[in-house]
GUDO-646055 format. One line per 5 residues: number of its first residue (from 1); for each residue x, y, z of C-alpha. Coordinates in pm, 1 decimal, m for minus. Each point is the difference from the previous one (the first is absolute). Layout:
<atoms>
NUM	X,Y,Z; ...
</atoms>
This chain:
<atoms>
1	11462.7,10170.0,12037.8; m338.3,141.6,m94.9; m181.9,m171.2,m287.8; m279.6,163.2,m196.0; m224.0,m297.4,m88.9
6	m223.6,94.1,m295.8; m306.0,m219.6,m57.9; m292.2,m0.7,m241.7; m318.4,m179.3,98.8; 186.9,m201.1,262.6
11	160.2,37.0,341.0; m116.5,117.4,248.7; m355.9,m15.9,m139.0; m52.3,m300.7,m226.3; 1.2,m360.2,114.0
16	152.2,m296.1,m177.6; 349.2,m24.3,m145.7; 4.0,371.3,m90.9; m11.4,59.8,375.0; 183.9,m302.8,128.9
21	350.2,37.8,m140.5; 22.9,365.4,106.0; m118.0,m93.0,348.5; 264.0,m271.1,26.4; 268.2,235.8,m132.2
26	m78.4,282.2,243.6; m22.9,m228.4,301.0; 309.0,m195.5,m101.2; 218.1,311.1,m36.3; m80.9,144.3,342.0
31	329.7,189.0,6.9; m114.0,231.4,m282.3; m268.5,268.3,11.7; m267.1,m23.8,m269.0; m195.9,303.8,m115.3
36	m299.7,m134.2,m191.9; m143.4,191.5,m294.6; m314.4,m180.6,m114.3; m207.2,54.3,m314.3; m344.0,m159.1,31.3
41	m177.1,m130.2,m309.0; m352.5,m53.5,134.9; m218.1,172.3,259.1; m51.9,m320.5,195.9; 370.0,m1.0,89.0
46	m31.5,329.3,184.9; m332.5,m109.2,150.0; 168.3,m300.8,161.5; 290.0,216.0,116.5; 367.3,m92.5,30.5
51	117.5,m292.9,207.1; 183.4,49.6,325.8; 360.6,81.1,m80.1; 309.2,m118.9,187.2; 197.2,254.4,207.0
56	257.3,58.4,m274.7; m259.3,108.0,m259.4; m246.7,284.2,m34.2; m242.3,109.3,m269.4; 155.3,329.2,m110.7
61	m204.5,64.3,m313.4; m321.2,m132.6,m152.3; m179.3,101.6,m319.8; m275.7,m153.7,m214.8; 35.9,m82.8,m368.1
66	m378.3,m7.6,m30.7; m271.4,263.7,22.6; 20.3,363.8,m103.1; 318.8,173.1,110.9; m105.4,332.9,m149.0
71	m277.0,79.8,246.3; 191.9,305.9,116.2; 93.1,146.4,m337.4; 217.3,302.8,m33.3; 12.8,212.1,m308.1
76	330.5,m41.7,m181.2; 170.6,305.1,m141.5; 85.8,41.7,m364.9; 366.0,m78.3,53.5; m77.6,m318.9,194.4
81	m239.8,m110.1,m272.5; 264.5,55.4,m268.7; 256.6,m200.0,196.5; m254.4,m273.7,61.4; m88.9,m24.6,m368.6
86	368.0,m31.6,m92.5; 85.3,m265.8,259.3; m322.2,m196.7,m40.9; 46.6,15.9,m375.7; 346.3,m156.1,32.4
91	m133.0,m279.7,218.5; m297.9,m80.0,m223.8; 205.6,26.8,m320.4; 252.1,m249.0,137.3; m283.1,m240.0,89.4
96	m157.3,40.6,m345.6; 334.7,m69.7,m168.7; 45.2,m309.0,216.4; m352.4,m119.1,m85.0; 70.2,49.4,m371.4
101	334.0,m179.4,11.0; m78.0,m268.8,258.0; m2.2,m280.1,m257.0; 260.9,154.8,m225.8; 371.6,m61.7,22.7
106	91.8,363.4,47.5; 351.8,130.8,29.1; 161.7,25.6,340.1; 35.7,374.5,m49.2; m374.2,39.3,m51.2
111	m72.7,m201.2,315.3; 245.4,211.5,197.9; m159.2,314.7,m136.5; m345.1,m117.0,110.0; 132.7,m81.3,346.9
116	167.6,339.4,32.8; m313.1,181.6,m112.7; m216.4,m197.7,241.3; 239.4,76.2,286.9; 8.0,369.4,m95.5
121	m378.1,18.6,9.1; m32.1,m201.6,321.0; 252.8,200.2,201.0; m120.0,324.5,m153.4; m347.9,m71.0,138.6
126	156.6,m83.5,337.6; 190.2,329.8,4.7; m318.3,182.0,m96.1; m188.6,m159.3,290.6; 286.9,77.3,238.1
131	m20.4,364.7,m106.3; m359.1,10.3,124.6; m208.0,m72.8,m311.3; m321.1,m199.7,43.9; 114.9,m298.8,m205.0
136	m307.7,m224.3,55.5; m227.6,277.6,m122.5; 223.2,64.3,m300.5; 4.0,m369.3,m92.5; m380.1,0.6,m12.4
141	m27.7,337.6,m172.1; m90.2,91.0,m354.7; 367.8,70.8,m61.1; 84.3,m366.2,64.0; m271.3,m118.8,m240.3
146	127.4,237.4,m268.0; 354.1,m131.6,39.9; m126.4,m358.3,m28.3; m204.7,88.8,m308.1; 295.3,170.5,m169.0
151	225.7,m299.9,59.0; m252.2,m269.8,m92.7; m116.8,175.3,m315.3; 338.6,140.9,m94.8; 250.3,m121.4,m261.9
156	172.6,m326.1,80.6; m271.3,m129.4,233.4; m109.5,m361.0,m48.1; m331.7,m79.9,m163.1; m130.0,m119.9,337.2
161	66.5,336.6,162.2; m132.3,185.4,m304.8; m339.5,m158.2,72.0; m18.6,145.6,353.5; m323.8,181.6,80.6
166	m60.3,268.3,262.4; m127.1,m260.5,246.4; 325.5,m192.8,m45.7; 206.4,311.7,66.4; m197.2,75.8,315.4
171	48.2,m357.5,121.1; 376.2,15.5,m59.7; 26.0,336.9,176.6; m181.7,m140.8,304.1; 220.6,m311.4,12.3
176	320.3,201.9,m34.9; m107.5,240.3,272.7; m46.2,m293.0,237.1; 329.2,m163.8,m98.5; 197.2,326.5,26.3
181	m158.4,110.6,326.7; 315.0,m80.9,204.2; 181.7,283.5,m182.6; m214.1,257.4,182.2; 17.5,m144.2,353.6
186	159.9,180.8,293.0; 239.8,m285.9,75.8; 318.6,168.7,m117.9; 83.3,239.6,283.1; 256.4,m28.3,277.7
191	m248.0,m195.6,213.5; m71.8,m237.7,m288.0; 209.2,m180.2,m257.0; 281.5,254.8,31.1; 81.8,m161.9,334.3
196	20.7,m366.1,m105.0; 321.8,m179.2,m88.0; m150.9,m239.4,m253.1; m329.0,m31.9,m190.6; m134.6,m353.9,m44.0
201	m287.3,m17.9,m251.9; m217.5,m309.9,m18.6; m72.7,40.5,m371.1; 113.1,186.9,m309.7; m340.5,166.5,m28.1
206	m143.8,291.6,193.0; 182.6,m108.4,317.6; 332.7,70.6,m169.4; m86.3,363.1,m84.3; 80.7,137.9,349.5
211	327.0,m192.2,m11.7; 87.0,147.1,m340.0; m64.2,350.2,130.2; 199.6,m63.0,318.7; 291.1,m110.7,m215.4
216	m36.2,307.9,m222.4; m45.6,254.6,280.6; 226.6,m145.4,270.5; 216.1,m268.2,m162.4; m161.6,m274.0,211.3
221	77.5,m354.1,m127.5; m301.5,m191.4,m134.9; m56.3,m373.3,44.2; m285.9,m164.7,m192.6; m146.5,m338.0,97.8
226	m258.9,m174.5,m218.7; m151.7,m338.3,65.1; m277.3,52.2,m251.6; 104.5,242.8,m274.3; m248.2,288.0,m7.0
231	20.5,30.7,m378.7; m92.1,m366.2,m44.5; m295.3,45.9,233.9; m113.4,291.5,m217.5; 8.0,m221.1,m310.3
236	m202.7,m273.9,174.0; m244.2,230.5,183.0; m375.0,m29.3,m47.1; m130.5,355.4,57.1; m361.3,36.6,107.3
241	m65.0,233.3,m296.7; 158.7,m125.4,m324.7; 245.5,247.0,m151.6; 14.9,100.6,m363.0; 307.8,m71.0,m211.8
246	140.4,359.0,14.1; m35.2,8.9,380.2; 169.2,m339.0,39.3; 282.3,95.4,m235.5; 86.1,328.7,172.8
251	m27.8,m131.5,356.2; 206.4,m310.0,m80.0; 268.3,217.4,m159.8; 0.2,227.0,306.9; 47.2,m291.4,237.9
256	277.0,m144.6,m216.2; 178.4,334.7,m9.0; m37.2,44.3,377.1; 134.1,m350.1,65.6; 297.1,63.8,m230.4
261	77.9,330.6,173.3; m22.9,m167.5,340.8; 232.5,m282.2,m99.9; 246.4,249.1,m150.0; 17.2,212.8,317.9
266	m8.4,m276.6,261.8; 326.7,m80.8,172.9; m108.8,m363.7,24.3; m302.1,m206.2,m106.6; m98.8,m315.1,187.8
271	m245.7,m219.6,m190.7; m173.1,m272.9,194.9; 72.9,m264.5,m261.9; 116.8,m77.2,m351.9; m327.3,96.0,m166.6
276	0.8,347.4,155.6; 366.5,32.3,m97.6; m80.0,m75.9,m364.4; m270.6,264.9,m7.7; 233.2,255.3,152.4
281	273.5,m74.6,m251.4; m251.9,27.3,m283.0; m95.5,346.1,129.3; 361.0,115.2,m8.4; 136.2,m88.7,342.8
286	377.0,m42.9,9.1; 74.5,m366.8,85.4; 300.0,116.7,203.0; m236.6,175.8,243.4; m242.9,m291.7,34.1
291	24.8,m229.1,301.3; m260.6,m268.4,64.2; m128.4,m13.3,358.4; m267.7,m262.2,54.4; m294.4,102.1,218.8
296	43.5,m156.0,340.2; m259.9,m217.5,167.8; m30.8,m78.1,369.7; 116.5,m360.7,24.9; m57.2,m77.4,368.3
301	m375.5,m81.5,m22.5; 74.1,m257.5,m270.9; 330.1,m160.8,95.5; m169.0,m154.9,304.3; m233.4,m199.8,m228.5
306	92.6,m371.3,18.9; 120.0,m182.2,m306.6; m259.7,m148.4,m230.3; m108.0,m352.2,81.6; 183.1,m260.2,m210.1
311	m318.6,m197.7,m68.7; m267.1,m25.0,m265.8; m189.4,315.0,105.5; m125.2,201.0,m296.3; m100.8,354.0,99.1
316	58.6,284.5,m242.4; m5.9,352.4,148.4; m41.7,322.8,m197.2; 24.5,336.7,177.6; m30.3,356.3,m125.2
321	m244.0,269.8,m107.2; m274.2,m136.7,m223.8; 1.3,185.4,m332.9; m35.9,m113.3,m364.3; 378.9,29.3,m42.1
326	49.7,m289.8,242.5; m174.3,m242.6,m242.3; m183.4,m201.2,263.1; m226.6,m126.3,m279.1; 301.5,m172.3,m153.2
331	102.5,m133.4,341.4; m343.2,m156.6,52.6; 14.3,m171.5,m341.3; 352.8,m122.1,80.9; m125.0,m135.9,333.8
336	m280.8,m185.2,m176.0; 264.2,m164.7,m222.4; 214.2,m79.5,304.6; m287.9,m169.4,184.9; m20.3,m264.8,m269.0
341	351.9,m117.0,95.3; m7.0,91.9,372.9; m361.7,m41.1,122.2; 89.2,95.9,359.2; 135.5,342.3,m100.3
346	m155.5,311.4,153.7; 42.4,369.2,m86.2; m12.3,288.3,246.7; m41.0,348.3,m153.2; 79.7,252.0,273.5
351	m9.6,374.0,m60.7; m215.2,309.2,m14.1; m117.5,212.2,m287.9; 257.2,199.5,m192.2; m31.5,359.6,m114.0
356	m107.9,m93.0,m353.8; m352.6,133.6,m74.9; m112.4,m346.3,m115.5; 140.7,m187.3,300.9; m334.9,m65.8,172.6
361	m162.8,m132.0,m315.4; 305.2,m211.8,m76.1; m9.2,m164.6,343.1; m368.6,m83.7,m47.5; 85.5,m149.6,m338.6
366	271.4,m214.6,155.8; m234.1,m124.6,271.1; m260.6,m92.3,m259.4; 256.6,m185.5,m210.8; 126.9,m192.2,304.3
371	m356.3,m107.1,82.9; m50.8,m110.0,m359.9; 329.8,m189.7,m38.4; m10.0,m162.4,345.1; m356.4,m68.7,112.0
376	m22.5,m91.9,367.6; 41.8,m373.8,42.9; m177.3,m177.7,285.5; 53.5,m349.3,129.0; m375.5,m60.9,19.1
381	m333.1,177.1,m38.2; m0.6,135.0,357.2; 355.7,136.8,36.4; 126.4,334.2,m120.9; 245.2,13.8,m284.9
386	325.2,188.8,m10.8; 159.0,195.9,m280.7; 374.7,m54.7,m47.8; 38.7,372.7,m69.1; m36.3,248.1,287.3
391	m2.2,381.6,m12.4; 130.3,174.2,312.4; 101.8,354.8,82.4; 280.8,125.3,223.5; m132.4,199.0,292.5
396	m316.7,m204.0,37.1; m30.4,m154.0,349.9; m19.8,m349.2,m149.9; 280.2,54.9,m252.1; 359.0,m103.4,67.6
401	297.2,230.9,32.7; 237.4,3.6,m299.3; 246.3,m219.0,190.4; m276.0,m252.4,82.9; m112.1,0.9,m362.6
406	348.9,m90.1,m123.9; 39.1,m254.9,278.5; m302.4,m187.4,m134.9; 140.6,m3.5,m354.2; 158.3,m295.7,m167.2
411	73.9,223.6,m299.2; m49.7,376.2,m37.7; m125.8,101.4,m342.7; 2.7,333.5,m184.0; m207.1,22.0,m319.0
416	31.8,367.0,m97.6; m9.7,121.5,m358.5; 143.1,335.4,117.8; 217.8,26.2,308.2; 242.4,243.2,155.7
421	223.4,m107.9,285.4; m166.7,m322.0,129.4; m17.7,53.2,375.4; m200.0,m319.2,53.5; 281.6,m205.3,m153.4
426	258.8,161.7,227.5; m214.0,m77.5,305.6; m47.1,m360.2,m118.3; 376.4,m28.2,m49.9; 59.7,121.7,357.0
431	m227.9,m286.1,109.4; 203.0,m253.7,m197.9; m282.9,m83.8,m237.7; 41.7,m120.9,m356.6; m173.4,224.7,m251.8
436	m157.9,m16.4,m344.5; m20.2,335.7,m177.2; m69.1,158.0,m334.7; 284.2,171.1,m184.8; m101.5,363.0,40.9
441	141.1,310.9,163.5; 289.7,m66.4,237.4; m99.1,m361.8,68.7; 305.3,m166.1,m158.4; 228.6,253.9,164.3
446	m147.4,m77.5,342.2; m25.7,m377.9,m39.1; 344.4,m43.6,m152.9; m34.7,m374.7,m59.0; m158.8,m89.3,335.1
451	m347.1,m62.9,m144.5; m180.9,m99.8,m318.3; m92.5,270.2,m251.2; m251.4,m42.0,m284.8; m130.5,232.8,m273.3
456	m287.9,229.7,104.1; m357.0,m76.8,m106.9; 82.4,m370.0,m51.5; m220.1,m208.1,235.1; 133.6,m332.8,m126.3
461	362.6,93.9,69.4; m99.4,133.5,343.6; m179.2,m326.5,80.4; 295.5,m212.9,m114.0; 246.0,197.7,215.6
466	m224.9,m26.9,307.7; m41.1,m373.1,m54.8; 377.5,m44.9,m31.6; 59.0,153.1,343.9; m301.7,m147.4,177.1
471	109.8,m351.2,m95.5; 369.5,44.3,89.7; 54.1,84.1,371.4; 381.4,m16.8,m20.4; 10.4,252.4,m284.6
476	m232.5,230.6,191.9; 228.3,m13.6,302.6; 312.8,79.1,m203.9; m163.5,294.7,m176.8; m150.3,131.8,324.5
481	336.1,m2.2,180.0; 170.6,174.7,m292.2; m279.7,257.3,m16.9; 32.2,83.0,370.2; 376.3,48.2,m28.1
486	m39.1,226.7,m305.0; m269.4,213.8,161.5; 195.8,46.4,321.8; 304.7,107.7,m200.4; m168.5,251.1,m234.5
491	m343.6,111.6,114.8; 6.9,80.6,371.4; m60.8,338.8,157.7; 350.7,m10.2,142.8; 169.1,m16.9,m341.4
496	m222.4,279.8,m131.3; 77.8,230.1,293.5; 372.1,m78.7,m13.8; 4.1,87.0,m370.8; m165.6,338.0,51.6
501	215.3,79.7,303.1; 306.3,m42.3,m219.0; m153.2,194.4,m289.6; m87.9,295.7,223.3; 355.9,19.0,133.7
506	143.7,m36.7,m348.3; m206.3,285.2,m145.4; 67.9,230.1,292.7; 370.5,m77.4,m21.9; m5.4,123.7,m360.0
511	m148.2,332.2,115.3; 130.5,34.9,359.9; m64.1,372.2,25.5; m376.1,m34.5,m35.0; m229.8,212.0,m215.2
516	146.1,286.7,m194.7; m39.8,345.6,145.0; m4.4,m126.5,358.0; 358.8,81.7,93.2; 125.2,m320.8,m160.7
521	263.7,150.0,m230.7; 289.3,237.9,36.3; 22.7,324.4,m193.3; 173.5,m171.8,m291.3; m284.8,m251.3,m33.1
526	197.7,m293.4,143.5; m219.6,m221.6,223.7; 80.8,17.4,370.8; m81.9,m336.5,159.1; m234.3,23.5,296.3
531	m8.0,380.5,m16.7; m359.7,m11.2,122.7; m2.8,m213.2,317.6; m310.2,m191.4,97.6; m48.4,201.5,319.4
536	m44.6,317.1,m207.9; m351.7,m119.9,m77.6; m92.9,m81.4,359.1; m217.6,238.1,202.6; 231.1,220.4,204.8
541	307.6,m119.9,m188.7; 255.9,228.9,m159.6; m92.7,189.9,m312.5; 151.6,m123.5,m327.3; 207.2,317.6,m46.0
546	260.6,122.6,248.0; m123.7,m172.2,312.2; 172.0,m329.8,m88.2; 341.0,167.9,58.3; 84.9,91.6,364.3
551	78.4,366.0,60.3; 353.2,m77.5,117.4; 74.0,m164.8,m335.4; m119.5,284.2,m223.3; 272.8,182.2,m188.2
556	m184.2,332.2,8.6; m71.2,19.1,373.0; 81.2,326.5,169.6; 328.9,35.6,182.2; 228.9,m237.1,m181.0
561	47.2,m296.4,m226.5; m181.2,m325.8,39.0; 146.5,m273.2,213.7; 177.6,m259.8,m209.7; m69.1,m365.0,58.7
566	144.5,m309.0,m153.3; m288.9,8.8,m242.7; 67.6,351.2,m126.1; m169.2,329.6,67.3; m347.8,m98.6,m119.5
571	m18.0,m363.5,91.6; 175.4,m108.9,m323.1; 321.5,m211.7,8.3; 300.5,233.4,m10.2; 195.9,m41.8,m322.8
576	330.4,m182.9,41.6; m48.5,m68.7,371.5; 76.7,m341.0,146.3; m138.1,m90.9,340.1
</atoms>
C-alpha cells in the first residue's frame, strides 16, 4: 500500500528522535511505499537538506511554516473576501468561545457547538483555497484583522480578549496564517494525497491538516501518532519574543480546537506512552480509538554490552542533552552527598547541548559547581589532581560511544525535573544496567519496577537510592536482568514496526476500496473491495476506469454478449453458482 507520511519539523529534515522513529518505520516497512509530505519549521532545516531516503520512500511535497508565504499576492474578489470573512469568523469565534470557557464546566452541547463551528470554518477555508483563492494573503489582510477585532471586542468575549490591541491582532493573524498554510498547498491532486491509501500524521498539529483534508476530499483514513503531544509542547514553549495574554489565549484555543478536530476525525490514534494518552483523552480523543505503541529503539548495539561487574565498582553515568530541565545541579549536589558514604564513587556526565536557549550557560554553571564541590585532589605537591566528575560529549574523538558509556556504568542515573520518553533509560535497560531515576514523564511506565525511582528535585533521595545500589551488587544484578528482559519485550524497533504493520492492514481493511471518488464504490454507494488495483497507479499500467476489465468480458462489446465465466460476467461471483 502507499502511505502518505505527514511530518512537521521532523523527517526527513530534522535530526534526533523526531527524525529517528520515522526513519526506522520507513526502513522497517520496506514492503510499503511512503510518500513524504514535510512541513519545515525553521530555515536551517531546508539549508541542511533532507537525508538520503530508502528506495521505498520519496519526498513528494515540502512546504515551510516559516517566512512570508504571501510574496506572490493575488487580489481577492469581493465574493472570495465575503466567503473568507464568514469562514474565518466561524473559526475565530469558536476559538474565542473555547478561550472564554476553558476553565468553566460548560455543557456538552456548547462544546459540541464550538467544535462544529471550528470545523465549519476550517473546512470552509480549505474549500475556498481549493477554489483558487489566495488564502495566505487573505489571512494576513485587513479583512482578517477586522474579523479578529470584531470577535475579540464583541459580546461574550473574555476580559483577556477584550484587552487585545491592534499589535496583538496582527500577531495572531500572522501566527494563524503560518499554522493554516497547509490548507492552501497543492498536495491534494491526483498526483498527491488523492493517490495514497492511508495518511499517517506525526502530530495533531499542522502536520495533521493535510490528513484532515485528504479524509474530507477523498475519504482517506487518517492515523495520528504522537510521542510528544504538540499541544503540551505549546504550553511549555519558550518563544523568543514573549507573547501577550490575548495572543496566548487565542493561539492556545486554536491549537486545542485543532487537536480535538484531529482526534475526532482520526481512524486511530497511537500515543507513544501513557502521558501522551492522558493528554489526548483530555483533549477529547475517544479512548476506544487510542492504542499505545511505544517508540522502538535499536537494541543490537546495546545487547552486546557485557553484564555489569559484580564487584565494588562505583561509577554513575548520566547521558542526555544538557538543559536546565535535566537538573544536573541537583545531581551534582546528590553526588556530593553520595561521596560522603562512597568515597570511591565517580560521575560521568556524557551529552551535548540541548536546544534550550540557556543550555550553554547552564553547562558552564554545572562545570563551575563541579569544580567548587569537588576540588582536584592530588597525592602530593607535584602530582596532578583528578576531579571525580567528568563532562564528555558524544561525537568527540575522545568520547565513548553510547554503548561504551553504559558499559562503564555501575548504575545509570536520570535526574530530570521534566522528561518525556526517557530514551537513555531504555538504552541502559538494553545493556542490563540498574537505574536510578526521578519520577517524571514516562519514567515509571518505562522502568516498571526494574529500577529505583525517587521524587524529582530531591538530591538527598537521589543520593540514598544511588548508595543503595552501589553497595549491593546482587540487587544491581537482579534489577539489571529484569530491566533487559522488559526492554527487549516492549521497546525494540521490531515490536514497533510489527505494531504499525498490523495497524496499517487493519485500517485499510476497514476501507478496502481506497479513497472516495477513485472508482472504489458502486453506483449505489456500496464499497467495492479492491476496485482500484495497485497496478493502476504504475507507469504504463491500466487506467482506473474501463481498462481493468478485458474486452472479451465487457457486456457492451459489439457483436454479442460477454463471455460468462465461473465468476460472472464482470469478474463478480455468479449468484447461486457452486463450483
